[in-house]
KOLTOR-993617 format. One line per 8 residues: number of its first residue (from 1); for each residue y, z, x of C-alpha. Coordinates in pm, whole numbers. Example, Ala and Ser with C-alpha at 12.3 -4.5 7.8 and 13.67 -1.06 7.14 Angstrom:
residues 2
1> -450 780 1230; -106 714 1367;
end
This chain:
residues 60
1> 589 -1593 -478; 649 -1224 -413; 382 -990 -287; 191 -755 -514; 20 -419 -508; -341 -396 -625; -470 -56 -735; -847 -3 -739;
9> -1118 261 -733; -1344 251 -428; -1719 319 -416; -1667 690 -350; -1440 731 -653; -1110 748 -464; -816 538 -573; -662 304 -318;
17> -406 30 -313; -349 -275 -103; -36 -482 -64; -83 -856 -66; 168 -1113 55; 264 -1408 -164; -8 -1616 1; -276 -1360 -94;
25> -319 -1213 254; -369 -835 263; -87 -690 471; -134 -317 406; -402 -83 275; -373 279 169; -563 596 228; -789 722 -50;
33> -633 930 -329; -827 1161 -561; -624 1061 -867; -480 738 -1002; -142 910 -1045; -134 1002 -675; -211 644 -576; 68 519 -803;
41> 303 769 -635; 195 625 -300; 283 275 -417; 623 393 -535; 686 563 -200; 609 242 -12; 836 44 -246; 1126 287 -193;
49> 1091 336 181; 983 -3 314; 1318 -169 252; 1501 76 478; 1226 115 737; 1311 69 1102; 1083 -134 1329; 986 47 1650;
57> 810 -142 1925; 631 57 2192; 600 -87 2539; 245 -114 2663;
end
């Protein structure tokens, strides 16, 4: 099963989204957005950019 985005309104009235893996585990959470439309734009940005994202590993 593919992952899914969940859009919700938090206690302070901001809109947020979380990305859940197919097994239901939360793998990403967003910042708060003042409008639902802005949160939906954030989801679309993640969808567009994640596929081409490069993994950078910093040495500790």
